[in-house]
Structures are given as structure tokens and as C-alpha cells.
All heavy atoms as TSV, in Angstrom:
chain	resi	resn	atom	element	x	y	z
A	1	MET	N	N	-72.730	-27.272	138.028
A	1	MET	CA	C	-71.357	-27.513	137.712
A	1	MET	C	C	-70.855	-28.702	138.530
A	1	MET	O	O	-71.107	-28.804	139.709
A	1	MET	CB	C	-70.543	-26.239	138.025
A	1	MET	CG	C	-69.085	-26.339	137.646
A	1	MET	SD	S	-68.171	-24.817	137.921
A	1	MET	CE	C	-68.736	-23.892	136.530
A	2	ALA	N	N	-70.115	-29.592	137.890
A	2	ALA	CA	C	-69.608	-30.771	138.578
A	2	ALA	C	C	-68.533	-30.398	139.596
A	2	ALA	O	O	-67.775	-29.461	139.397
A	2	ALA	CB	C	-69.049	-31.756	137.562
A	3	SER	N	N	-68.512	-31.110	140.684
A	3	SER	CA	C	-67.517	-30.828	141.696
A	3	SER	C	C	-66.194	-31.525	141.362
A	3	SER	O	O	-66.182	-32.543	140.685
A	3	SER	CB	C	-67.993	-31.278	143.084
A	3	SER	OG	O	-68.165	-32.671	143.088
A	4	GLU	N	N	-65.116	-30.972	141.856
A	4	GLU	CA	C	-63.794	-31.535	141.636
A	4	GLU	C	C	-63.550	-32.619	142.674
A	4	GLU	O	O	-63.996	-32.488	143.823
A	4	GLU	CB	C	-62.727	-30.439	141.822
A	4	GLU	CG	C	-62.775	-29.357	140.761
A	4	GLU	CD	C	-62.208	-29.836	139.427
A	4	GLU	OE1	O	-61.207	-30.555	139.402
A	4	GLU	OE2	O	-62.801	-29.460	138.398
A	5	PRO	N	N	-62.821	-33.689	142.337
A	5	PRO	CA	C	-62.484	-34.689	143.349
A	5	PRO	C	C	-61.567	-34.091	144.390
A	5	PRO	O	O	-60.807	-33.170	144.111
A	5	PRO	CB	C	-61.766	-35.777	142.549
A	5	PRO	CG	C	-61.349	-35.143	141.265
A	5	PRO	CD	C	-62.296	-33.980	141.007
A	6	ASP	N	N	-61.659	-34.602	145.627
A	6	ASP	CA	C	-60.831	-34.094	146.712
A	6	ASP	C	C	-59.348	-34.394	146.505
A	6	ASP	O	O	-58.492	-33.587	146.840
A	6	ASP	CB	C	-61.264	-34.666	148.076
A	6	ASP	CG	C	-62.605	-34.123	148.488
A	6	ASP	OD1	O	-62.984	-33.012	148.048
A	6	ASP	OD2	O	-63.297	-34.808	149.246
A	7	ALA	N	N	-59.055	-35.551	145.958
A	7	ALA	CA	C	-57.660	-35.924	145.747
A	7	ALA	C	C	-57.522	-36.663	144.420
A	7	ALA	O	O	-58.345	-37.520	144.109
A	7	ALA	CB	C	-57.177	-36.794	146.883
A	8	VAL	N	N	-56.493	-36.313	143.694
A	8	VAL	CA	C	-56.207	-36.997	142.432
A	8	VAL	C	C	-54.815	-37.556	142.572
A	8	VAL	O	O	-53.879	-36.828	142.934
A	8	VAL	CB	C	-56.270	-36.026	141.222
A	8	VAL	CG1	C	-55.891	-36.731	139.933
A	8	VAL	CG2	C	-57.661	-35.403	141.121
A	9	GLU	N	N	-54.646	-38.834	142.309
A	9	GLU	CA	C	-53.342	-39.456	142.441
A	9	GLU	C	C	-52.791	-39.774	141.070
A	9	GLU	O	O	-53.465	-40.379	140.253
A	9	GLU	CB	C	-53.428	-40.718	143.274
A	9	GLU	CG	C	-52.069	-41.329	143.560
A	9	GLU	CD	C	-52.180	-42.536	144.494
A	9	GLU	OE1	O	-53.099	-42.540	145.334
A	9	GLU	OE2	O	-51.338	-43.430	144.359
A	10	TYR	N	N	-51.550	-39.349	140.828
A	10	TYR	CA	C	-50.871	-39.658	139.563
A	10	TYR	C	C	-49.681	-40.544	139.845
A	10	TYR	O	O	-48.877	-40.261	140.742
A	10	TYR	CB	C	-50.382	-38.337	138.900
A	10	TYR	CG	C	-51.563	-37.549	138.405
A	10	TYR	CD1	C	-52.119	-36.533	139.218
A	10	TYR	CD2	C	-52.113	-37.774	137.170
A	10	TYR	CE1	C	-53.190	-35.806	138.762
A	10	TYR	CE2	C	-53.204	-37.033	136.735
A	10	TYR	CZ	C	-53.726	-36.054	137.526
A	10	TYR	OH	O	-54.795	-35.340	137.080
A	11	PRO	N	N	-49.508	-41.623	139.077
A	11	PRO	CA	C	-48.373	-42.539	139.306
A	11	PRO	C	C	-47.029	-41.821	139.180
A	11	PRO	O	O	-46.082	-42.172	139.872
A	11	PRO	CB	C	-48.509	-43.574	138.235
A	11	PRO	CG	C	-49.879	-43.440	137.690
A	11	PRO	CD	C	-50.360	-42.044	137.999
A	12	GLU	N	N	-46.926	-40.799	138.311
A	12	GLU	CA	C	-45.649	-40.109	138.097
A	12	GLU	C	C	-45.276	-39.284	139.325
A	12	GLU	O	O	-44.120	-39.014	139.567
A	12	GLU	CB	C	-45.742	-39.184	136.898
A	12	GLU	CG	C	-46.073	-39.915	135.603
A	12	GLU	CD	C	-47.582	-40.019	135.391
A	12	GLU	OE1	O	-48.367	-39.378	136.110
A	12	GLU	OE2	O	-47.983	-40.797	134.519
A	13	ARG	N	N	-46.268	-38.746	140.044
A	13	ARG	CA	C	-46.105	-37.968	141.259
A	13	ARG	C	C	-45.200	-36.750	141.100
A	13	ARG	O	O	-44.591	-36.274	142.016
A	13	ARG	CB	C	-45.528	-38.804	142.410
A	13	ARG	CG	C	-46.447	-39.916	142.826
A	13	ARG	CD	C	-45.993	-40.502	144.153
A	13	ARG	NE	N	-46.639	-41.728	144.462
A	13	ARG	CZ	C	-47.871	-41.845	144.954
A	13	ARG	NH1	N	-48.579	-40.779	145.172
A	13	ARG	NH2	N	-48.376	-43.004	145.228
A	14	HIS	N	N	-45.108	-36.195	139.873
A	14	HIS	CA	C	-44.221	-35.044	139.698
A	14	HIS	C	C	-44.963	-33.793	139.202
A	14	HIS	O	O	-44.340	-32.791	138.885
A	14	HIS	CB	C	-43.053	-35.356	138.801
A	14	HIS	CG	C	-43.418	-35.836	137.428
A	14	HIS	ND1	N	-44.153	-35.078	136.548
A	14	HIS	CD2	C	-43.158	-36.987	136.817
A	14	HIS	CE1	C	-44.332	-35.763	135.440
A	14	HIS	NE2	N	-43.746	-36.902	135.572
A	15	TRP	N	N	-46.280	-33.833	139.118
A	15	TRP	CA	C	-47.000	-32.611	138.797
A	15	TRP	C	C	-48.356	-32.618	139.461
A	15	TRP	O	O	-48.845	-33.628	139.883
A	15	TRP	CB	C	-47.100	-32.397	137.304
A	15	TRP	CG	C	-47.919	-33.401	136.554
A	15	TRP	CD1	C	-47.523	-34.650	136.191
A	15	TRP	CD2	C	-49.271	-33.304	136.093
A	15	TRP	NE1	N	-48.531	-35.302	135.525
A	15	TRP	CE2	C	-49.602	-34.488	135.438
A	15	TRP	CE3	C	-50.182	-32.252	136.132
A	15	TRP	CZ2	C	-50.859	-34.681	134.873
A	15	TRP	CZ3	C	-51.430	-32.466	135.554
A	15	TRP	CH2	C	-51.745	-33.679	134.926
A	16	ILE	N	N	-48.926	-31.451	139.637
A	16	ILE	CA	C	-50.166	-31.276	140.348
A	16	ILE	C	C	-51.281	-31.057	139.339
A	16	ILE	O	O	-51.132	-30.243	138.431
A	16	ILE	CB	C	-50.087	-30.098	141.335
A	16	ILE	CG1	C	-49.030	-30.366	142.367
A	16	ILE	CG2	C	-51.447	-29.864	141.977
A	16	ILE	CD1	C	-48.719	-29.172	143.250
A	17	ALA	N	N	-52.367	-31.747	139.505
A	17	ALA	CA	C	-53.509	-31.543	138.592
A	17	ALA	C	C	-54.091	-30.159	138.771
A	17	ALA	O	O	-54.182	-29.637	139.882
A	17	ALA	CB	C	-54.584	-32.597	138.915
A	18	GLN	N	N	-54.456	-29.560	137.662
A	18	GLN	CA	C	-55.090	-28.260	137.678
A	18	GLN	C	C	-56.594	-28.452	137.593
A	18	GLN	O	O	-57.079	-29.327	136.920
A	18	GLN	CB	C	-54.595	-27.414	136.537
A	18	GLN	CG	C	-53.108	-27.137	136.612
A	18	GLN	CD	C	-52.584	-26.415	135.402
A	18	GLN	OE1	O	-53.317	-26.122	134.477
A	18	GLN	NE2	N	-51.332	-26.079	135.441
A	19	SER	N	N	-57.333	-27.599	138.272
A	19	SER	CA	C	-58.768	-27.703	138.258
A	19	SER	C	C	-59.356	-27.024	137.021
A	19	SER	O	O	-58.661	-26.282	136.315
A	19	SER	CB	C	-59.367	-27.064	139.503
A	19	SER	OG	O	-59.174	-25.650	139.423
A	20	VAL	N	N	-60.618	-27.272	136.770
A	20	VAL	CA	C	-61.329	-26.616	135.670
A	20	VAL	C	C	-61.303	-25.108	135.899
A	20	VAL	O	O	-61.118	-24.333	134.982
A	20	VAL	CB	C	-62.759	-27.129	135.589
A	20	VAL	CG1	C	-63.590	-26.350	134.614
A	20	VAL	CG2	C	-62.757	-28.627	135.249
A	21	TRP	N	N	-61.434	-24.690	137.144
A	21	TRP	CA	C	-61.453	-23.258	137.459
A	21	TRP	C	C	-60.086	-22.645	137.186
A	21	TRP	O	O	-59.982	-21.512	136.713
A	21	TRP	CB	C	-61.888	-23.041	138.908
A	21	TRP	CG	C	-63.248	-23.517	139.132
A	21	TRP	CD1	C	-64.417	-22.850	138.848
A	21	TRP	CD2	C	-63.663	-24.782	139.647
A	21	TRP	NE1	N	-65.521	-23.619	139.167
A	21	TRP	CE2	C	-65.094	-24.815	139.648
A	21	TRP	CE3	C	-62.980	-25.899	140.081
A	21	TRP	CZ2	C	-65.801	-25.921	140.107
A	21	TRP	CZ3	C	-63.691	-27.003	140.519
A	21	TRP	CH2	C	-65.095	-26.995	140.531
A	22	HIS	N	N	-59.020	-23.367	137.488
A	22	HIS	CA	C	-57.675	-22.861	137.214
A	22	HIS	C	C	-57.478	-22.730	135.712
A	22	HIS	O	O	-56.919	-21.733	135.245
A	22	HIS	CB	C	-56.620	-23.820	137.801
A	22	HIS	CG	C	-55.226	-23.348	137.597
A	22	HIS	ND1	N	-54.434	-23.800	136.578
A	22	HIS	CD2	C	-54.490	-22.409	138.248
A	22	HIS	CE1	C	-53.274	-23.200	136.621
A	22	HIS	NE2	N	-53.290	-22.352	137.647
A	23	ARG	N	N	-57.913	-23.701	134.942
A	23	ARG	CA	C	-57.823	-23.620	133.460
A	23	ARG	C	C	-58.513	-22.376	132.958
A	23	ARG	O	O	-58.032	-21.649	132.106
A	23	ARG	CB	C	-58.408	-24.873	132.836
A	23	ARG	CG	C	-58.331	-24.851	131.297
A	23	ARG	CD	C	-59.386	-25.674	130.625
A	23	ARG	NE	N	-60.733	-25.184	131.005
A	23	ARG	CZ	C	-61.811	-25.932	130.998
A	23	ARG	NH1	N	-61.745	-27.206	130.717
A	23	ARG	NH2	N	-62.975	-25.429	131.357
A	24	ASP	N	N	-59.716	-22.121	133.464
A	24	ASP	CA	C	-60.493	-20.930	133.041
A	24	ASP	C	C	-59.753	-19.644	133.402
A	24	ASP	O	O	-59.712	-18.711	132.578
A	24	ASP	CB	C	-61.882	-20.952	133.651
A	24	ASP	CG	C	-62.733	-22.077	133.118
A	24	ASP	OD1	O	-62.372	-22.695	132.091
A	24	ASP	OD2	O	-63.778	-22.370	133.743
A	25	ALA	N	N	-59.195	-19.581	134.609
A	25	ALA	CA	C	-58.495	-18.393	135.045
A	25	ALA	C	C	-57.254	-18.156	134.180
A	25	ALA	O	O	-56.980	-17.008	133.794
A	25	ALA	CB	C	-58.075	-18.528	136.521
A	26	VAL	N	N	-56.507	-19.217	133.845
A	26	VAL	CA	C	-55.351	-19.065	132.996
A	26	VAL	C	C	-55.761	-18.594	131.580
A	26	VAL	O	O	-55.129	-17.730	130.991
A	26	VAL	CB	C	-54.567	-20.395	132.931
A	26	VAL	CG1	C	-53.501	-20.364	131.830
A	26	VAL	CG2	C	-53.942	-20.701	134.269
A	27	GLY	N	N	-56.870	-19.152	131.094
A	27	GLY	CA	C	-57.345	-18.720	129.790
A	27	GLY	C	C	-57.741	-17.238	129.766
A	27	GLY	O	O	-57.471	-16.536	128.796
A	28	LEU	N	N	-58.397	-16.796	130.829
A	28	LEU	CA	C	-58.782	-15.384	130.898
A	28	LEU	C	C	-57.548	-14.486	131.024
A	28	LEU	O	O	-57.489	-13.412	130.392
A	28	LEU	CB	C	-59.715	-15.166	132.101
A	28	LEU	CG	C	-61.128	-15.723	131.961
A	28	LEU	CD1	C	-61.863	-15.640	133.284
A	28	LEU	CD2	C	-61.856	-14.975	130.879
A	29	ALA	N	N	-56.567	-14.912	131.796
A	29	ALA	CA	C	-55.345	-14.111	131.935
A	29	ALA	C	C	-54.606	-14.034	130.599
A	29	ALA	O	O	-54.122	-12.991	130.186
A	29	ALA	CB	C	-54.442	-14.747	132.992
A	30	LYS	N	N	-54.565	-15.149	129.878
A	30	LYS	CA	C	-53.896	-15.196	128.566
A	30	LYS	C	C	-54.626	-14.260	127.592
A	30	LYS	O	O	-53.991	-13.484	126.873
A	30	LYS	CB	C	-53.868	-16.590	128.017
A	30	LYS	CG	C	-53.187	-16.689	126.645
A	30	LYS	CD	C	-53.148	-18.160	126.188
A	30	LYS	CE	C	-52.499	-18.289	124.837
A	30	LYS	NZ	N	-53.336	-17.822	123.751
A	31	ALA	N	N	-55.941	-14.308	127.578
A	31	ALA	CA	C	-56.729	-13.419	126.712
A	31	ALA	C	C	-56.498	-11.931	127.047
A	31	ALA	O	O	-56.344	-11.115	126.154
A	31	ALA	CB	C	-58.197	-13.767	126.803
A	32	ALA	N	N	-56.446	-11.635	128.324
A	32	ALA	CA	C	-56.199	-10.227	128.750
A	32	ALA	C	C	-54.809	-9.757	128.315
A	32	ALA	O	O	-54.666	-8.650	127.797
A	32	ALA	CB	C	-56.335	-10.114	130.258
A	33	LEU	N	N	-53.800	-10.635	128.480
A	33	LEU	CA	C	-52.462	-10.252	128.047
A	33	LEU	C	C	-52.346	-10.110	126.528
A	33	LEU	O	O	-51.689	-9.197	126.023
A	33	LEU	CB	C	-51.436	-11.287	128.554
A	33	LEU	CG	C	-51.185	-11.220	130.052
A	33	LEU	CD1	C	-50.370	-12.445	130.511
A	33	LEU	CD2	C	-50.450	-9.947	130.443
A	34	GLU	N	N	-53.021	-11.011	125.784
A	34	GLU	CA	C	-53.006	-10.914	124.346
A	34	GLU	C	C	-53.664	-9.597	123.915
A	34	GLU	O	O	-53.162	-8.921	122.984
A	34	GLU	CB	C	-53.778	-12.077	123.698
A	34	GLU	CG	C	-53.011	-13.377	123.773
A	34	GLU	CD	C	-53.817	-14.564	123.288
A	34	GLU	OE1	O	-55.069	-14.537	123.365
A	34	GLU	OE2	O	-53.201	-15.534	122.835
A	35	HIS	N	N	-54.723	-9.215	124.558
A	35	HIS	CA	C	-55.383	-7.934	124.238
A	35	HIS	C	C	-54.481	-6.757	124.565
A	35	HIS	O	O	-54.345	-5.823	123.771
A	35	HIS	CB	C	-56.706	-7.813	124.985
A	35	HIS	CG	C	-57.414	-6.548	124.746
A	35	HIS	ND1	N	-58.058	-6.292	123.534
A	35	HIS	CD2	C	-57.586	-5.446	125.494
A	35	HIS	CE1	C	-58.600	-5.075	123.590
A	35	HIS	NE2	N	-58.327	-4.569	124.780
A	36	HIS	N	N	-53.833	-6.819	125.739
A	36	HIS	CA	C	-52.953	-5.738	126.173
A	36	HIS	C	C	-51.783	-5.527	125.179
A	36	HIS	O	O	-51.414	-4.404	124.899
A	36	HIS	CB	C	-52.425	-6.002	127.579
A	36	HIS	CG	C	-51.492	-4.946	128.073
A	36	HIS	ND1	N	-51.957	-3.728	128.548
A	36	HIS	CD2	C	-50.145	-4.925	128.185
A	36	HIS	CE1	C	-50.927	-3.001	128.931
A	36	HIS	NE2	N	-49.799	-3.711	128.699
A	37	PHE	N	N	-51.216	-6.630	124.704
A	37	PHE	CA	C	-50.065	-6.578	123.833
A	37	PHE	C	C	-50.426	-6.707	122.336
A	37	PHE	O	O	-49.567	-6.962	121.515
A	37	PHE	CB	C	-49.069	-7.645	124.202
A	37	PHE	CG	C	-48.393	-7.402	125.538
A	37	PHE	CD1	C	-48.674	-8.248	126.595
A	37	PHE	CD2	C	-47.533	-6.374	125.728
A	37	PHE	CE1	C	-48.084	-8.051	127.833
A	37	PHE	CE2	C	-46.911	-6.142	126.956
A	37	PHE	CZ	C	-47.212	-6.996	128.012
A	38	ARG	N	N	-51.689	-6.519	121.985
A	38	ARG	CA	C	-52.158	-6.742	120.619
A	38	ARG	C	C	-51.413	-5.938	119.551
A	38	ARG	O	O	-51.322	-6.373	118.413
A	38	ARG	CB	C	-53.659	-6.476	120.518
A	38	ARG	CG	C	-54.057	-5.040	120.712
A	38	ARG	CD	C	-55.567	-4.899	120.814
A	38	ARG	NE	N	-55.978	-3.505	121.078
A	38	ARG	CZ	C	-56.008	-2.949	122.274
A	38	ARG	NH1	N	-55.672	-3.652	123.326
A	38	ARG	NH2	N	-56.382	-1.702	122.409
A	39	ASP	N	N	-50.855	-4.802	119.876
A	39	ASP	CA	C	-50.179	-3.965	118.916
A	39	ASP	C	C	-48.646	-4.142	118.940
A	39	ASP	O	O	-47.948	-3.415	118.234
A	39	ASP	CB	C	-50.519	-2.465	119.140
A	39	ASP	CG	C	-51.990	-2.194	118.925
A	39	ASP	OD1	O	-52.601	-2.849	118.044
A	39	ASP	OD2	O	-52.546	-1.323	119.633
A	40	ARG	N	N	-48.185	-5.107	119.689
A	40	ARG	CA	C	-46.729	-5.336	119.837
A	40	ARG	C	C	-46.338	-6.576	119.037
A	40	ARG	O	O	-46.896	-7.652	119.240
A	40	ARG	CB	C	-46.366	-5.558	121.279
A	40	ARG	CG	C	-46.690	-4.415	122.230
A	40	ARG	CD	C	-45.570	-3.427	122.365
A	40	ARG	NE	N	-44.274	-4.014	122.669
A	40	ARG	CZ	C	-43.743	-4.056	123.880
A	40	ARG	NH1	N	-44.414	-3.600	124.915
A	40	ARG	NH2	N	-42.555	-4.573	124.059
A	41	ASP	N	N	-45.396	-6.423	118.127
A	41	ASP	CA	C	-44.858	-7.559	117.357
A	41	ASP	C	C	-43.756	-8.299	118.093
A	41	ASP	O	O	-43.362	-9.386	117.681
A	41	ASP	CB	C	-44.338	-7.085	116.003
A	41	ASP	CG	C	-45.452	-6.573	115.089
A	41	ASP	OD1	O	-46.602	-7.013	115.257
A	41	ASP	OD2	O	-45.144	-5.734	114.225
A	42	ASP	N	N	-43.244	-7.710	119.185
A	42	ASP	CA	C	-42.120	-8.296	119.890
A	42	ASP	C	C	-42.524	-9.021	121.167
A	42	ASP	O	O	-41.673	-9.356	121.995
A	42	ASP	CB	C	-41.074	-7.221	120.203
A	42	ASP	CG	C	-41.635	-6.119	121.131
A	42	ASP	OD1	O	-42.857	-5.919	121.113
A	42	ASP	OD2	O	-40.838	-5.474	121.812
A	43	VAL	N	N	-43.810	-9.286	121.308
A	43	VAL	CA	C	-44.304	-9.955	122.515
A	43	VAL	C	C	-45.075	-11.232	122.106
A	43	VAL	O	O	-45.935	-11.187	121.231
A	43	VAL	CB	C	-45.246	-9.039	123.334
A	43	VAL	CG1	C	-45.854	-9.794	124.500
A	43	VAL	CG2	C	-44.485	-7.812	123.815
A	44	LEU	N	N	-44.748	-12.335	122.763
A	44	LEU	CA	C	-45.461	-13.577	122.553
A	44	LEU	C	C	-46.159	-13.936	123.871
A	44	LEU	O	O	-45.507	-14.021	124.910
A	44	LEU	CB	C	-44.517	-14.706	122.148
A	44	LEU	CG	C	-45.086	-16.118	122.166
A	44	LEU	CD1	C	-46.176	-16.263	121.071
A	44	LEU	CD2	C	-44.012	-17.167	122.039
A	45	VAL	N	N	-47.462	-14.148	123.834
A	45	VAL	CA	C	-48.189	-14.600	125.022
A	45	VAL	C	C	-48.496	-16.069	124.791
A	45	VAL	O	O	-49.124	-16.455	123.785
A	45	VAL	CB	C	-49.484	-13.792	125.196
A	45	VAL	CG1	C	-50.267	-14.345	126.405
A	45	VAL	CG2	C	-49.187	-12.324	125.373
A	46	ALA	N	N	-48.001	-16.908	125.679
A	46	ALA	CA	C	-48.211	-18.370	125.571
A	46	ALA	C	C	-48.527	-18.938	126.953
A	46	ALA	O	O	-48.406	-18.254	127.952
A	46	ALA	CB	C	-46.933	-19.027	125.012
A	47	MET	N	N	-48.937	-20.209	126.969
A	47	MET	CA	C	-49.247	-20.842	128.222
A	47	MET	C	C	-48.842	-22.307	128.160
A	47	MET	O	O	-48.715	-22.844	127.051
A	47	MET	CB	C	-50.723	-20.708	128.595
A	47	MET	CG	C	-51.678	-21.246	127.539
A	47	MET	SD	S	-53.362	-20.794	127.845
A	47	MET	CE	C	-53.950	-22.267	128.617
A	48	GLU	N	N	-48.631	-22.897	129.331
A	48	GLU	CA	C	-48.251	-24.295	129.382
A	48	GLU	C	C	-49.436	-25.182	129.024
A	48	GLU	O	O	-50.590	-24.880	129.408
A	48	GLU	CB	C	-47.804	-24.609	130.832
A	48	GLU	CG	C	-47.400	-26.018	131.015
A	48	GLU	CD	C	-46.958	-26.296	132.442
A	48	GLU	OE1	O	-46.336	-25.406	133.037
A	48	GLU	OE2	O	-47.234	-27.379	132.917
A	49	LEU	N	N	-49.192	-26.222	128.326
A	49	LEU	CA	C	-50.238	-27.192	127.973
A	49	LEU	C	C	-49.781	-28.572	128.407
A	49	LEU	O	O	-48.895	-29.174	127.785
A	49	LEU	CB	C	-50.507	-27.170	126.463
A	49	LEU	CG	C	-51.506	-28.191	125.944
A	49	LEU	CD1	C	-52.879	-27.964	126.606
A	49	LEU	CD2	C	-51.623	-28.083	124.461
A	50	ALA	N	N	-50.299	-29.030	129.521
A	50	ALA	CA	C	-49.980	-30.351	130.020
A	50	ALA	C	C	-50.955	-31.371	129.443
A	50	ALA	O	O	-52.145	-31.199	129.542
A	50	ALA	CB	C	-50.042	-30.384	131.543
A	51	VAL	N	N	-50.397	-32.361	128.812
A	51	VAL	CA	C	-51.266	-33.400	128.167
A	51	VAL	C	C	-51.026	-34.707	128.887
A	51	VAL	O	O	-49.917	-35.099	129.110
A	51	VAL	CB	C	-50.936	-33.539	126.654
A	51	VAL	CG1	C	-51.787	-34.602	126.038
A	51	VAL	CG2	C	-51.177	-32.189	125.967
């Protein structure tokens, strides 16, 4: 597995880069919540998508 860079600099300086591991953890949490609420029509499980 490739290593993450120690520091990432963004010109905008207003958000923090997420790591590949963070993306995977968020995806797993989203999947778990979707499964938990699978029978509920009044619940929306969503996540932030930074592009």
C-alpha cells in the first residue's frame, strides 16, 4: 500500500485533505448506517463529497 505524504498544501487553505484510510472508514460507516436503517423510509444516509 502506498504511503501518504507527510504534508499536503492547498492554496485555498480552508480544508484538510482526507487520507485514503479516512475515505475507507467513512465508506464503511455509511454502509453500516445504510444497513441499520434499511427498513426506514424516513432516514437518509449521506456523506460529504469534496471534489
